[in-house]
Structures are given as structure tokens and as C-alpha cells.
matplotlib code that plots the C-alpha trace (Angstrom):
import matplotlib.pyplot as plt

x = [88.4, 87.7, 84.4, 83.5, 82.4, 85.6, 87.7, 85.8, 86.6, 90.4, 92.4, 94.4, 97.6, 95.8, 94.0, 97.3, 98.9, 96.0, 96.2, 99.9, 99.7, 96.5, 95.4, 96.0, 96.8, 94.4, 94.9, 95.6, 94.2, 94.9, 92.0, 92.4, 95.6, 95.5, 97.0, 94.4, 95.5, 92.7, 93.1, 91.0, 90.8, 88.8, 85.7, 85.6, 87.6, 89.5, 90.9, 94.1, 94.3, 97.9, 99.0, 102.3, 103.0, 103.1, 104.3, 101.5, 98.4, 95.5, 92.8, 92.0, 88.4, 86.1, 85.2, 81.7, 80.1, 77.9, 80.9, 81.6, 85.2, 84.3, 84.1, 87.9, 88.6, 86.1, 87.9, 91.1, 90.0, 86.8, 85.5, 83.1, 81.9, 80.7, 79.2]
y = [40.2, 42.3, 43.8, 46.8, 44.5, 42.5, 45.6, 47.1, 44.0, 44.4, 46.1, 49.2, 47.4, 44.9, 47.8, 49.6, 46.4, 45.8, 49.4, 49.1, 45.8, 46.3, 50.0, 52.8, 56.3, 58.9, 62.2, 63.9, 66.8, 68.8, 68.7, 70.3, 68.8, 65.8, 64.9, 62.6, 60.3, 58.9, 55.4, 53.4, 49.8, 47.2, 49.2, 51.8, 54.7, 54.6, 57.5, 57.3, 59.9, 60.8, 63.1, 64.7, 66.3, 62.8, 60.9, 58.3, 57.0, 57.6, 55.8, 54.1, 54.4, 53.8, 57.2, 58.2, 59.5, 61.8, 63.5, 67.2, 66.2, 64.7, 68.3, 68.7, 65.6, 66.6, 69.9, 68.0, 65.0, 63.4, 60.6, 58.9, 56.3, 58.9, 61.6]
z = [-116.9, -113.8, -113.1, -111.0, -108.2, -108.2, -108.2, -105.3, -103.2, -103.8, -101.1, -102.0, -102.8, -105.1, -106.8, -107.4, -108.8, -111.1, -112.5, -112.9, -114.8, -116.8, -116.6, -118.9, -117.6, -119.0, -117.3, -114.0, -112.1, -108.9, -106.5, -103.1, -101.6, -104.0, -107.3, -108.8, -111.6, -113.8, -115.3, -117.7, -116.3, -118.2, -119.2, -116.3, -115.0, -111.7, -109.7, -107.7, -104.9, -104.2, -101.4, -102.6, -99.2, -97.6, -100.7, -100.5, -102.2, -100.0, -101.9, -105.2, -106.2, -109.2, -110.7, -109.7, -112.9, -110.8, -109.1, -109.9, -110.5, -113.8, -115.2, -114.6, -116.7, -119.4, -119.8, -120.6, -122.6, -124.0, -121.9, -124.3, -121.8, -119.3, -121.5]

ax = plt.figure().add_subplot(projection="3d")
ax.plot(x, y, z, "-o")
ax.set_aspect("equal")
plt.show()
């Protein structure tokens, strides 16, 4: 079972593979030039920042519960672990 600390130590390819194998897609939003996919992984949420204009994933990060982006997700779905 991966923890936040272990996930943070993974490189981007390893993070993507872990989400593909064991993550659950929750929602997506548009944020500036990004399409951000939100996944539930183990017991925390992960954001995948995708640049459609370049057809590439720029970063894969654990969702910061203090980020203003969380309001975009809350408008779509209920995130009980964060509210």
C-alpha cells in the first residue's frame, strides 16, 4: 500500500503507471491551459495535469487540500475526505 511519501518519491512515469493500475478516475476540470484529471489513489487524491495543445502530461501531483482548485471539484462531486 503506497503512502503519500512513497508516491512523492516516484518519478512521473511511475506515478502515471501507479494511477493506471490502482487509481480510480474521479473527475476532470479545465484550469487555464490544462485539463486536470483527478484520481483517488489509496486514501488520497492525485491530479494529472495534461496539456492538450502539446498532447503531454506535464505533472502528476497529490492534491493540495488548501488549493483554490478544490472548489472546482467540489462543484462537481462530493469529496468527503477533504471537506
